[in-house]
Structure formats: structure tokens, C-alpha cells
mmCIF file of the N, C-alpha and C atoms, coordinates in Angstrom:
data_MODEL
# 
_entry.id   MODEL 
# 
loop_
_atom_site.group_PDB 
_atom_site.id 
_atom_site.type_symbol 
_atom_site.label_atom_id 
_atom_site.label_alt_id 
_atom_site.label_comp_id 
_atom_site.label_asym_id 
_atom_site.label_entity_id 
_atom_site.label_seq_id 
_atom_site.pdbx_PDB_ins_code 
_atom_site.Cartn_x 
_atom_site.Cartn_y 
_atom_site.Cartn_z 
_atom_site.occupancy 
_atom_site.B_iso_or_equiv 
_atom_site.pdbx_formal_charge 
_atom_site.auth_seq_id 
_atom_site.auth_comp_id 
_atom_site.auth_asym_id 
_atom_site.auth_atom_id 
_atom_site.pdbx_PDB_model_num 
ATOM 1   N N  . UNK A 1 1  ? 86.309 49.883 138.582 1.00 0.00 ? 1  UNK A N  1 
ATOM 2   C CA . UNK A 1 1  ? 85.161 49.297 137.973 1.00 0.00 ? 1  UNK A CA 1 
ATOM 3   C C  . UNK A 1 1  ? 85.330 49.214 136.449 1.00 0.00 ? 1  UNK A C  1 
ATOM 4   N N  . UNK A 1 2  ? 85.983 50.221 135.844 1.00 0.00 ? 2  UNK A N  1 
ATOM 5   C CA . UNK A 1 2  ? 86.174 50.198 134.408 1.00 0.00 ? 2  UNK A CA 1 
ATOM 6   C C  . UNK A 1 2  ? 87.009 49.026 133.970 1.00 0.00 ? 2  UNK A C  1 
ATOM 7   N N  . UNK A 1 3  ? 88.003 48.646 134.775 1.00 0.00 ? 3  UNK A N  1 
ATOM 8   C CA . UNK A 1 3  ? 88.880 47.512 134.403 1.00 0.00 ? 3  UNK A CA 1 
ATOM 9   C C  . UNK A 1 3  ? 88.081 46.183 134.344 1.00 0.00 ? 3  UNK A C  1 
ATOM 10  N N  . UNK A 1 4  ? 87.076 46.061 135.205 1.00 0.00 ? 4  UNK A N  1 
ATOM 11  C CA . UNK A 1 4  ? 86.295 44.863 135.268 1.00 0.00 ? 4  UNK A CA 1 
ATOM 12  C C  . UNK A 1 4  ? 85.118 44.855 134.259 1.00 0.00 ? 4  UNK A C  1 
ATOM 13  N N  . UNK A 1 5  ? 84.793 45.964 133.686 1.00 0.00 ? 5  UNK A N  1 
ATOM 14  C CA . UNK A 1 5  ? 83.652 46.074 132.790 1.00 0.00 ? 5  UNK A CA 1 
ATOM 15  C C  . UNK A 1 5  ? 83.894 45.425 131.434 1.00 0.00 ? 5  UNK A C  1 
ATOM 16  N N  . UNK A 1 6  ? 82.854 44.779 130.889 1.00 0.00 ? 6  UNK A N  1 
ATOM 17  C CA . UNK A 1 6  ? 82.929 44.252 129.521 1.00 0.00 ? 6  UNK A CA 1 
ATOM 18  C C  . UNK A 1 6  ? 82.505 45.349 128.497 1.00 0.00 ? 6  UNK A C  1 
ATOM 19  N N  . UNK A 1 7  ? 81.683 46.242 128.961 1.00 0.00 ? 7  UNK A N  1 
ATOM 20  C CA . UNK A 1 7  ? 81.117 47.277 128.078 1.00 0.00 ? 7  UNK A CA 1 
ATOM 21  C C  . UNK A 1 7  ? 80.883 48.553 128.929 1.00 0.00 ? 7  UNK A C  1 
ATOM 22  N N  . UNK A 1 8  ? 81.062 49.703 128.302 1.00 0.00 ? 8  UNK A N  1 
ATOM 23  C CA . UNK A 1 8  ? 80.774 51.005 128.990 1.00 0.00 ? 8  UNK A CA 1 
ATOM 24  C C  . UNK A 1 8  ? 79.667 51.709 128.192 1.00 0.00 ? 8  UNK A C  1 
ATOM 25  N N  . UNK A 1 9  ? 78.660 52.116 128.889 1.00 0.00 ? 9  UNK A N  1 
ATOM 26  C CA . UNK A 1 9  ? 77.602 52.881 128.276 1.00 0.00 ? 9  UNK A CA 1 
ATOM 27  C C  . UNK A 1 9  ? 77.594 54.251 128.885 1.00 0.00 ? 9  UNK A C  1 
ATOM 28  N N  . UNK A 1 10 ? 77.738 55.315 128.088 1.00 0.00 ? 10 UNK A N  1 
ATOM 29  C CA . UNK A 1 10 ? 77.815 56.663 128.555 1.00 0.00 ? 10 UNK A CA 1 
ATOM 30  C C  . UNK A 1 10 ? 76.738 57.537 127.912 1.00 0.00 ? 10 UNK A C  1 
ATOM 31  N N  . UNK A 1 11 ? 76.052 58.286 128.735 1.00 0.00 ? 11 UNK A N  1 
ATOM 32  C CA . UNK A 1 11 ? 75.067 59.267 128.229 1.00 0.00 ? 11 UNK A CA 1 
ATOM 33  C C  . UNK A 1 11 ? 75.817 60.562 127.961 1.00 0.00 ? 11 UNK A C  1 
ATOM 34  N N  . UNK A 1 12 ? 75.858 61.000 126.728 1.00 0.00 ? 12 UNK A N  1 
ATOM 35  C CA . UNK A 1 12 ? 76.729 62.134 126.309 1.00 0.00 ? 12 UNK A CA 1 
ATOM 36  C C  . UNK A 1 12 ? 75.960 63.354 125.795 1.00 0.00 ? 12 UNK A C  1 
ATOM 37  N N  . UNK A 1 13 ? 74.676 63.444 126.117 1.00 0.00 ? 13 UNK A N  1 
ATOM 38  C CA . UNK A 1 13 ? 73.881 64.579 125.637 1.00 0.00 ? 13 UNK A CA 1 
ATOM 39  C C  . UNK A 1 13 ? 74.337 65.885 126.231 1.00 0.00 ? 13 UNK A C  1 
ATOM 40  N N  . UNK A 1 14 ? 74.815 65.863 127.456 1.00 0.00 ? 14 UNK A N  1 
ATOM 41  C CA . UNK A 1 14 ? 75.323 67.053 128.128 1.00 0.00 ? 14 UNK A CA 1 
ATOM 42  C C  . UNK A 1 14 ? 76.817 66.884 128.347 1.00 0.00 ? 14 UNK A C  1 
ATOM 43  N N  . UNK A 1 15 ? 77.633 67.831 127.835 1.00 0.00 ? 15 UNK A N  1 
ATOM 44  C CA . UNK A 1 15 ? 79.089 67.678 127.994 1.00 0.00 ? 15 UNK A CA 1 
ATOM 45  C C  . UNK A 1 15 ? 79.463 67.533 129.499 1.00 0.00 ? 15 UNK A C  1 
ATOM 46  N N  . UNK A 1 16 ? 80.418 66.668 129.786 1.00 0.00 ? 16 UNK A N  1 
ATOM 47  C CA . UNK A 1 16 ? 80.880 66.377 131.139 1.00 0.00 ? 16 UNK A CA 1 
ATOM 48  C C  . UNK A 1 16 ? 82.331 65.994 131.120 1.00 0.00 ? 16 UNK A C  1 
ATOM 49  N N  . UNK A 1 17 ? 83.186 66.688 131.831 1.00 0.00 ? 17 UNK A N  1 
ATOM 50  C CA . UNK A 1 17 ? 84.577 66.341 131.888 1.00 0.00 ? 17 UNK A CA 1 
ATOM 51  C C  . UNK A 1 17 ? 84.774 64.965 132.526 1.00 0.00 ? 17 UNK A C  1 
ATOM 52  N N  . UNK A 1 18 ? 83.964 64.648 133.542 1.00 0.00 ? 18 UNK A N  1 
ATOM 53  C CA . UNK A 1 18 ? 84.068 63.344 134.179 1.00 0.00 ? 18 UNK A CA 1 
ATOM 54  C C  . UNK A 1 18 ? 83.742 62.210 133.263 1.00 0.00 ? 18 UNK A C  1 
ATOM 55  N N  . UNK A 1 19 ? 82.679 62.346 132.547 1.00 0.00 ? 19 UNK A N  1 
ATOM 56  C CA . UNK A 1 19 ? 82.248 61.294 131.598 1.00 0.00 ? 19 UNK A CA 1 
ATOM 57  C C  . UNK A 1 19 ? 83.291 61.190 130.444 1.00 0.00 ? 19 UNK A C  1 
ATOM 58  N N  . UNK A 1 20 ? 83.757 62.291 130.002 1.00 0.00 ? 20 UNK A N  1 
ATOM 59  C CA . UNK A 1 20 ? 84.832 62.289 128.957 1.00 0.00 ? 20 UNK A CA 1 
ATOM 60  C C  . UNK A 1 20 ? 86.084 61.584 129.472 1.00 0.00 ? 20 UNK A C  1 
ATOM 61  N N  . UNK A 1 21 ? 86.441 61.815 130.724 1.00 0.00 ? 21 UNK A N  1 
ATOM 62  C CA . UNK A 1 21 ? 87.619 61.123 131.297 1.00 0.00 ? 21 UNK A CA 1 
ATOM 63  C C  . UNK A 1 21 ? 87.381 59.613 131.332 1.00 0.00 ? 21 UNK A C  1 
ATOM 64  N N  . UNK A 1 22 ? 86.205 59.238 131.774 1.00 0.00 ? 22 UNK A N  1 
ATOM 65  C CA . UNK A 1 22 ? 85.878 57.795 131.846 1.00 0.00 ? 22 UNK A CA 1 
ATOM 66  C C  . UNK A 1 22 ? 85.852 57.149 130.480 1.00 0.00 ? 22 UNK A C  1 
ATOM 67  N N  . UNK A 1 23 ? 85.343 57.840 129.466 1.00 0.00 ? 23 UNK A N  1 
ATOM 68  C CA . UNK A 1 23 ? 85.359 57.324 128.094 1.00 0.00 ? 23 UNK A CA 1 
ATOM 69  C C  . UNK A 1 23 ? 86.786 57.139 127.639 1.00 0.00 ? 23 UNK A C  1 
ATOM 70  N N  . UNK A 1 24 ? 87.628 58.166 127.877 1.00 0.00 ? 24 UNK A N  1 
ATOM 71  C CA . UNK A 1 24 ? 89.038 58.068 127.473 1.00 0.00 ? 24 UNK A CA 1 
ATOM 72  C C  . UNK A 1 24 ? 89.765 56.905 128.138 1.00 0.00 ? 24 UNK A C  1 
ATOM 73  N N  . UNK A 1 25 ? 89.534 56.727 129.419 1.00 0.00 ? 25 UNK A N  1 
ATOM 74  C CA . UNK A 1 25 ? 90.173 55.627 130.149 1.00 0.00 ? 25 UNK A CA 1 
ATOM 75  C C  . UNK A 1 25 ? 89.643 54.287 129.632 1.00 0.00 ? 25 UNK A C  1 
ATOM 76  N N  . UNK A 1 26 ? 88.354 54.202 129.433 1.00 0.00 ? 26 UNK A N  1 
ATOM 77  C CA . UNK A 1 26 ? 87.749 52.939 128.932 1.00 0.00 ? 26 UNK A CA 1 
ATOM 78  C C  . UNK A 1 26 ? 88.323 52.625 127.505 1.00 0.00 ? 26 UNK A C  1 
ATOM 79  N N  . UNK A 1 27 ? 88.510 53.656 126.731 1.00 0.00 ? 27 UNK A N  1 
ATOM 80  C CA . UNK A 1 27 ? 89.101 53.420 125.393 1.00 0.00 ? 27 UNK A CA 1 
ATOM 81  C C  . UNK A 1 27 ? 90.553 52.921 125.516 1.00 0.00 ? 27 UNK A C  1 
ATOM 82  N N  . UNK A 1 28 ? 91.305 53.502 126.407 1.00 0.00 ? 28 UNK A N  1 
ATOM 83  C CA . UNK A 1 28 ? 92.690 53.056 126.639 1.00 0.00 ? 28 UNK A CA 1 
ATOM 84  C C  . UNK A 1 28 ? 92.732 51.599 127.091 1.00 0.00 ? 28 UNK A C  1 
ATOM 85  N N  . UNK A 1 29 ? 91.705 51.195 127.867 1.00 0.00 ? 29 UNK A N  1 
ATOM 86  C CA . UNK A 1 29 ? 91.661 49.815 128.364 1.00 0.00 ? 29 UNK A CA 1 
ATOM 87  C C  . UNK A 1 29 ? 91.093 48.855 127.349 1.00 0.00 ? 29 UNK A C  1 
ATOM 88  N N  . UNK A 1 30 ? 90.700 49.362 126.151 1.00 0.00 ? 30 UNK A N  1 
ATOM 89  C CA . UNK A 1 30 ? 90.174 48.530 125.086 1.00 0.00 ? 30 UNK A CA 1 
ATOM 90  C C  . UNK A 1 30 ? 88.763 48.056 125.261 1.00 0.00 ? 30 UNK A C  1 
ATOM 91  N N  . UNK A 1 31 ? 87.977 48.801 126.011 1.00 0.00 ? 31 UNK A N  1 
ATOM 92  C CA . UNK A 1 31 ? 86.593 48.404 126.289 1.00 0.00 ? 31 UNK A CA 1 
ATOM 93  C C  . UNK A 1 31 ? 85.693 48.785 125.124 1.00 0.00 ? 31 UNK A C  1 
ATOM 94  N N  . UNK A 1 32 ? 84.587 48.081 124.943 1.00 0.00 ? 32 UNK A N  1 
ATOM 95  C CA . UNK A 1 32 ? 83.554 48.446 124.005 1.00 0.00 ? 32 UNK A CA 1 
ATOM 96  C C  . UNK A 1 32 ? 82.772 49.597 124.632 1.00 0.00 ? 32 UNK A C  1 
ATOM 97  N N  . UNK A 1 33 ? 82.619 50.713 123.911 1.00 0.00 ? 33 UNK A N  1 
ATOM 98  C CA . UNK A 1 33 ? 81.994 51.897 124.487 1.00 0.00 ? 33 UNK A CA 1 
ATOM 99  C C  . UNK A 1 33 ? 80.809 52.329 123.597 1.00 0.00 ? 33 UNK A C  1 
ATOM 100 N N  . UNK A 1 34 ? 79.632 52.403 124.232 1.00 0.00 ? 34 UNK A N  1 
ATOM 101 C CA . UNK A 1 34 ? 78.433 52.881 123.612 1.00 0.00 ? 34 UNK A CA 1 
ATOM 102 C C  . UNK A 1 34 ? 78.144 54.256 124.174 1.00 0.00 ? 34 UNK A C  1 
ATOM 103 N N  . UNK A 1 35 ? 77.963 55.268 123.307 1.00 0.00 ? 35 UNK A N  1 
ATOM 104 C CA . UNK A 1 35 ? 77.598 56.605 123.771 1.00 0.00 ? 35 UNK A CA 1 
ATOM 105 C C  . UNK A 1 35 ? 76.193 56.911 123.330 1.00 0.00 ? 35 UNK A C  1 
ATOM 106 N N  . UNK A 1 36 ? 75.350 57.312 124.258 1.00 0.00 ? 36 UNK A N  1 
ATOM 107 C CA . UNK A 1 36 ? 73.950 57.589 123.977 1.00 0.00 ? 36 UNK A CA 1 
ATOM 108 C C  . UNK A 1 36 ? 73.758 59.095 123.932 1.00 0.00 ? 36 UNK A C  1 
ATOM 109 N N  . UNK A 1 37 ? 73.130 59.557 122.866 1.00 0.00 ? 37 UNK A N  1 
ATOM 110 C CA . UNK A 1 37 ? 72.905 61.012 122.663 1.00 0.00 ? 37 UNK A CA 1 
ATOM 111 C C  . UNK A 1 37 ? 71.459 61.271 122.368 1.00 0.00 ? 37 UNK A C  1 
ATOM 112 N N  . UNK A 1 38 ? 70.845 62.127 123.152 1.00 0.00 ? 38 UNK A N  1 
ATOM 113 C CA . UNK A 1 38 ? 69.430 62.486 122.925 1.00 0.00 ? 38 UNK A CA 1 
ATOM 114 C C  . UNK A 1 38 ? 69.317 63.547 121.837 1.00 0.00 ? 38 UNK A C  1 
ATOM 115 N N  . UNK A 1 39 ? 68.684 63.117 120.702 1.00 0.00 ? 39 UNK A N  1 
ATOM 116 C CA . UNK A 1 39 ? 68.442 64.037 119.576 1.00 0.00 ? 39 UNK A CA 1 
ATOM 117 C C  . UNK A 1 39 ? 67.489 65.131 120.066 1.00 0.00 ? 39 UNK A C  1 
ATOM 118 N N  . UNK A 1 40 ? 67.741 66.335 119.554 1.00 0.00 ? 40 UNK A N  1 
ATOM 119 C CA . UNK A 1 40 ? 66.891 67.424 119.914 1.00 0.00 ? 40 UNK A CA 1 
ATOM 120 C C  . UNK A 1 40 ? 67.255 68.125 121.182 1.00 0.00 ? 40 UNK A C  1 
ATOM 121 N N  . UNK A 1 41 ? 68.312 67.651 121.867 1.00 0.00 ? 41 UNK A N  1 
ATOM 122 C CA . UNK A 1 41 ? 68.792 68.337 123.086 1.00 0.00 ? 41 UNK A CA 1 
ATOM 123 C C  . UNK A 1 41 ? 69.366 69.684 122.647 1.00 0.00 ? 41 UNK A C  1 
ATOM 124 N N  . UNK A 1 42 ? 69.452 70.575 123.565 1.00 0.00 ? 42 UNK A N  1 
ATOM 125 C CA . UNK A 1 42 ? 69.946 71.923 123.236 1.00 0.00 ? 42 UNK A CA 1 
ATOM 126 C C  . UNK A 1 42 ? 71.428 71.945 123.120 1.00 0.00 ? 42 UNK A C  1 
ATOM 127 N N  . UNK A 1 43 ? 72.106 70.869 123.288 1.00 0.00 ? 43 UNK A N  1 
ATOM 128 C CA . UNK A 1 43 ? 73.577 70.788 123.184 1.00 0.00 ? 43 UNK A CA 1 
ATOM 129 C C  . UNK A 1 43 ? 73.949 69.930 121.941 1.00 0.00 ? 43 UNK A C  1 
ATOM 130 N N  . UNK A 1 44 ? 74.992 70.347 121.249 1.00 0.00 ? 44 UNK A N  1 
ATOM 131 C CA . UNK A 1 44 ? 75.479 69.558 120.125 1.00 0.00 ? 44 UNK A CA 1 
ATOM 132 C C  . UNK A 1 44 ? 76.328 68.430 120.644 1.00 0.00 ? 44 UNK A C  1 
ATOM 133 N N  . UNK A 1 45 ? 76.336 67.342 119.905 1.00 0.00 ? 45 UNK A N  1 
ATOM 134 C CA . UNK A 1 45 ? 77.190 66.213 120.244 1.00 0.00 ? 45 UNK A CA 1 
ATOM 135 C C  . UNK A 1 45 ? 78.654 66.601 120.061 1.00 0.00 ? 45 UNK A C  1 
ATOM 136 N N  . UNK A 1 46 ? 79.452 66.348 121.018 1.00 0.00 ? 46 UNK A N  1 
ATOM 137 C CA . UNK A 1 46 ? 80.881 66.700 120.978 1.00 0.00 ? 46 UNK A CA 1 
ATOM 138 C C  . UNK A 1 46 ? 81.548 66.086 119.677 1.00 0.00 ? 46 UNK A C  1 
ATOM 139 N N  . UNK A 1 47 ? 82.320 66.908 118.989 1.00 0.00 ? 47 UNK A N  1 
ATOM 140 C CA . UNK A 1 47 ? 83.012 66.435 117.811 1.00 0.00 ? 47 UNK A CA 1 
ATOM 141 C C  . UNK A 1 47 ? 84.025 65.346 118.155 1.00 0.00 ? 47 UNK A C  1 
ATOM 142 N N  . UNK A 1 48 ? 84.568 65.392 119.392 1.00 0.00 ? 48 UNK A N  1 
ATOM 143 C CA . UNK A 1 48 ? 85.528 64.345 119.819 1.00 0.00 ? 48 UNK A CA 1 
ATOM 144 C C  . UNK A 1 48 ? 84.814 63.022 120.012 1.00 0.00 ? 48 UNK A C  1 
ATOM 145 N N  . UNK A 1 49 ? 83.560 63.039 120.435 1.00 0.00 ? 49 UNK A N  1 
ATOM 146 C CA . UNK A 1 49 ? 82.779 61.819 120.571 1.00 0.00 ? 49 UNK A CA 1 
ATOM 147 C C  . UNK A 1 49 ? 82.309 61.340 119.188 1.00 0.00 ? 49 UNK A C  1 
ATOM 148 N N  . UNK A 1 50 ? 81.728 62.246 118.458 1.00 0.00 ? 50 UNK A N  1 
ATOM 149 C CA . UNK A 1 50 ? 81.150 61.915 117.162 1.00 0.00 ? 50 UNK A CA 1 
ATOM 150 C C  . UNK A 1 50 ? 82.191 61.442 116.155 1.00 0.00 ? 50 UNK A C  1 
ATOM 151 N N  . UNK A 1 51 ? 83.387 61.968 116.188 1.00 0.00 ? 51 UNK A N  1 
ATOM 152 C CA . UNK A 1 51 ? 84.422 61.640 115.258 1.00 0.00 ? 51 UNK A CA 1 
ATOM 153 C C  . UNK A 1 51 ? 85.339 60.508 115.672 1.00 0.00 ? 51 UNK A C  1 
ATOM 154 N N  . UNK A 1 52 ? 85.101 59.934 116.829 1.00 0.00 ? 52 UNK A N  1 
ATOM 155 C CA . UNK A 1 52 ? 85.998 58.843 117.338 1.00 0.00 ? 52 UNK A CA 1 
ATOM 156 C C  . UNK A 1 52 ? 85.491 57.500 116.798 1.00 0.00 ? 52 UNK A C  1 
ATOM 157 N N  . UNK A 1 53 ? 86.218 56.865 115.960 1.00 0.00 ? 53 UNK A N  1 
ATOM 158 C CA . UNK A 1 53 ? 85.812 55.624 115.350 1.00 0.00 ? 53 UNK A CA 1 
ATOM 159 C C  . UNK A 1 53 ? 85.822 54.452 116.353 1.00 0.00 ? 53 UNK A C  1 
ATOM 160 N N  . UNK A 1 54 ? 86.365 54.613 117.521 1.00 0.00 ? 54 UNK A N  1 
ATOM 161 C CA . UNK A 1 54 ? 86.388 53.564 118.561 1.00 0.00 ? 54 UNK A CA 1 
ATOM 162 C C  . UNK A 1 54 ? 85.126 53.579 119.397 1.00 0.00 ? 54 UNK A C  1 
ATOM 163 N N  . UNK A 1 55 ? 84.260 54.586 119.213 1.00 0.00 ? 55 UNK A N  1 
ATOM 164 C CA . UNK A 1 55 ? 83.027 54.700 119.983 1.00 0.00 ? 55 UNK A CA 1 
ATOM 165 C C  . UNK A 1 55 ? 81.828 54.364 119.088 1.00 0.00 ? 55 UNK A C  1 
ATOM 166 N N  . UNK A 1 56 ? 80.840 53.782 119.681 1.00 0.00 ? 56 UNK A N  1 
ATOM 167 C CA . UNK A 1 56 ? 79.586 53.502 118.967 1.00 0.00 ? 56 UNK A CA 1 
ATOM 168 C C  . UNK A 1 56 ? 78.567 54.553 119.529 1.00 0.00 ? 56 UNK A C  1 
ATOM 169 N N  . UNK A 1 57 ? 78.096 55.424 118.663 1.00 0.00 ? 57 UNK A N  1 
ATOM 170 C CA . UNK A 1 57 ? 77.149 56.473 119.091 1.00 0.00 ? 57 UNK A CA 1 
ATOM 171 C C  . UNK A 1 57 ? 75.775 56.062 118.626 1.00 0.00 ? 57 UNK A C  1 
ATOM 172 N N  . UNK A 1 58 ? 74.858 56.030 119.628 1.00 0.00 ? 58 UNK A N  1 
ATOM 173 C CA . UNK A 1 58 ? 73.439 55.700 119.344 1.00 0.00 ? 58 UNK A CA 1 
ATOM 174 C C  . UNK A 1 58 ? 72.635 56.931 119.713 1.00 0.00 ? 58 UNK A C  1 
ATOM 175 N N  . UNK A 1 59 ? 71.821 57.394 118.796 1.00 0.00 ? 59 UNK A N  1 
ATOM 176 C CA . UNK A 1 59 ? 70.946 58.525 119.092 1.00 0.00 ? 59 UNK A CA 1 
ATOM 177 C C  . UNK A 1 59 ? 69.556 58.039 119.408 1.00 0.00 ? 59 UNK A C  1 
ATOM 178 N N  . UNK A 1 60 ? 68.914 58.732 120.333 1.00 0.00 ? 60 UNK A N  1 
ATOM 179 C CA . UNK A 1 60 ? 67.563 58.380 120.723 1.00 0.00 ? 60 UNK A CA 1 
ATOM 180 C C  . UNK A 1 60 ? 66.716 59.655 120.875 1.00 0.00 ? 60 UNK A C  1 
ATOM 181 N N  . UNK A 1 61 ? 65.388 59.500 120.807 1.00 0.00 ? 61 UNK A N  1 
ATOM 182 C CA . UNK A 1 61 ? 64.502 60.604 120.993 1.00 0.00 ? 61 UNK A CA 1 
ATOM 183 C C  . UNK A 1 61 ? 63.664 60.513 122.264 1.00 0.00 ? 61 UNK A C  1 
ATOM 184 N N  . UNK A 1 62 ? 63.229 59.262 122.561 1.00 0.00 ? 62 UNK A N  1 
ATOM 185 C CA . UNK A 1 62 ? 62.347 59.053 123.688 1.00 0.00 ? 62 UNK A CA 1 
ATOM 186 C C  . UNK A 1 62 ? 62.945 57.989 124.637 1.00 0.00 ? 62 UNK A C  1 
ATOM 187 N N  . UNK A 1 63 ? 62.358 57.904 125.831 1.00 0.00 ? 63 UNK A N  1 
ATOM 188 C CA . UNK A 1 63 ? 62.805 56.852 126.737 1.00 0.00 ? 63 UNK A CA 1 
ATOM 189 C C  . UNK A 1 63 ? 62.612 55.448 126.153 1.00 0.00 ? 63 UNK A C  1 
ATOM 190 N N  . UNK A 1 64 ? 61.517 55.309 125.406 1.00 0.00 ? 64 UNK A N  1 
ATOM 191 C CA . UNK A 1 64 ? 61.227 54.007 124.770 1.00 0.00 ? 64 UNK A CA 1 
ATOM 192 C C  . UNK A 1 64 ? 62.356 53.662 123.815 1.00 0.00 ? 64 UNK A C  1 
ATOM 193 N N  . UNK A 1 65 ? 62.818 54.655 122.993 1.00 0.00 ? 65 UNK A N  1 
ATOM 194 C CA . UNK A 1 65 ? 63.934 54.442 122.101 1.00 0.00 ? 65 UNK A CA 1 
ATOM 195 C C  . UNK A 1 65 ? 65.194 54.056 122.894 1.00 0.00 ? 65 UNK A C  1 
ATOM 196 N N  . UNK A 1 66 ? 65.428 54.742 123.978 1.00 0.00 ? 66 UNK A N  1 
ATOM 197 C CA . UNK A 1 66 ? 66.599 54.453 124.795 1.00 0.00 ? 66 UNK A CA 1 
ATOM 198 C C  . UNK A 1 66 ? 66.597 53.037 125.353 1.00 0.00 ? 66 UNK A C  1 
ATOM 199 N N  . UNK A 1 67 ? 65.474 52.592 125.890 1.00 0.00 ? 67 UNK A N  1 
ATOM 200 C CA . UNK A 1 67 ? 65.360 51.275 126.401 1.00 0.00 ? 67 UNK A CA 1 
ATOM 201 C C  . UNK A 1 67 ? 65.529 50.221 125.296 1.00 0.00 ? 67 UNK A C  1 
ATOM 202 N N  . UNK A 1 68 ? 65.018 50.497 124.101 1.00 0.00 ? 68 UNK A N  1 
ATOM 203 C CA . UNK A 1 68 ? 65.167 49.572 123.020 1.00 0.00 ? 68 UNK A CA 1 
ATOM 204 C C  . UNK A 1 68 ? 66.625 49.410 122.622 1.00 0.00 ? 68 UNK A C  1 
ATOM 205 N N  . UNK A 1 69 ? 67.372 50.523 122.609 1.00 0.00 ? 69 UNK A N  1 
ATOM 206 C CA . UNK A 1 69 ? 68.820 50.494 122.300 1.00 0.00 ? 69 UNK A CA 1 
ATOM 207 C C  . UNK A 1 69 ? 69.542 49.631 123.377 1.00 0.00 ? 69 UNK A C  1 
ATOM 208 N N  . UNK A 1 70 ? 69.258 49.900 124.649 1.00 0.00 ? 70 UNK A N  1 
ATOM 209 C CA . UNK A 1 70 ? 69.917 49.136 125.729 1.00 0.00 ? 70 UNK A CA 1 
ATOM 210 C C  . UNK A 1 70 ? 69.580 47.650 125.683 1.00 0.00 ? 70 UNK A C  1 
ATOM 211 N N  . UNK A 1 71 ? 68.318 47.362 125.388 1.00 0.00 ? 71 UNK A N  1 
ATOM 212 C CA . UNK A 1 71 ? 67.895 45.944 125.245 1.00 0.00 ? 71 UNK A CA 1 
ATOM 213 C C  . UNK A 1 71 ? 68.715 45.297 124.131 1.00 0.00 ? 71 UNK A C  1 
ATOM 214 N N  . UNK A 1 72 ? 68.861 45.947 123.002 1.00 0.00 ? 72 UNK A N  1 
ATOM 215 C CA . UNK A 1 72 ? 69.622 45.326 121.907 1.00 0.00 ? 72 UNK A CA 1 
ATOM 216 C C  . UNK A 1 72 ? 71.094 45.121 122.289 1.00 0.00 ? 72 UNK A C  1 
ATOM 217 N N  . UNK A 1 73 ? 71.655 46.020 123.053 1.00 0.00 ? 73 UNK A N  1 
ATOM 218 C CA . UNK A 1 73 ? 73.040 45.870 123.463 1.00 0.00 ? 73 UNK A CA 1 
ATOM 219 C C  . UNK A 1 73 ? 73.228 44.599 124.245 1.00 0.00 ? 73 UNK A C  1 
ATOM 220 N N  . UNK A 1 74 ? 72.337 44.396 125.213 1.00 0.00 ? 74 UNK A N  1 
ATOM 221 C CA . UNK A 1 74 ? 72.513 43.261 126.144 1.00 0.00 ? 74 UNK A CA 1 
ATOM 222 C C  . UNK A 1 74 ? 71.907 41.970 125.716 1.00 0.00 ? 74 UNK A C  1 
ATOM 223 N N  . UNK A 1 75 ? 71.090 42.007 124.631 1.00 0.00 ? 75 UNK A N  1 
ATOM 224 C CA . UNK A 1 75 ? 70.478 40.735 124.135 1.00 0.00 ? 75 UNK A CA 1 
ATOM 225 C C  . UNK A 1 75 ? 71.165 40.194 122.919 1.00 0.00 ? 75 UNK A C  1 
ATOM 226 N N  . UNK A 1 76 ? 72.348 40.701 122.632 1.00 0.00 ? 76 UNK A N  1 
ATOM 227 C CA . UNK A 1 76 ? 73.117 40.186 121.479 1.00 0.00 ? 76 UNK A CA 1 
ATOM 228 C C  . UNK A 1 76 ? 73.856 38.909 121.866 1.00 0.00 ? 76 UNK A C  1 
# 
């Protein structure tokens, strides 16, 4: 599925080896990658995610913020 995708959206508020693997593979395939991080969560954003210039990190606080971000992504 990653090979066929135009864009990858990953929720990265909670660390996950599986999501990290998918992000790495998508990056290798040259996909546009949006990482969503919930501000105020009890987990810090991974430095590997935050420091990667090939990823677009969008922070949100509420579901309304999240849907607004996703709408902007797909309505460009």
C-alpha cells in the first residue's frame, strides 16, 4: 500500500516501532509524509521524527484541530 500512496499520514503521539518502520519505508520510497502529534500528551515527540527535515510535523490539541489539518492537506 505504501508504494501506491501519494501521501502518508502518521499519528506519532505515542512511540511505535511499526509506525516508525512505515515512516522509514515511506521516506525511502520518496513519499510525502505528514506526522501528527498531539500537544500536551504525556509522551515527548521523538527526536528522530522532530529532527527529520523530510517529514512535515503538524501539532494539534483537539479533534477539531486535527480535522482542520487533514482538510488542509487534502484540499490543496
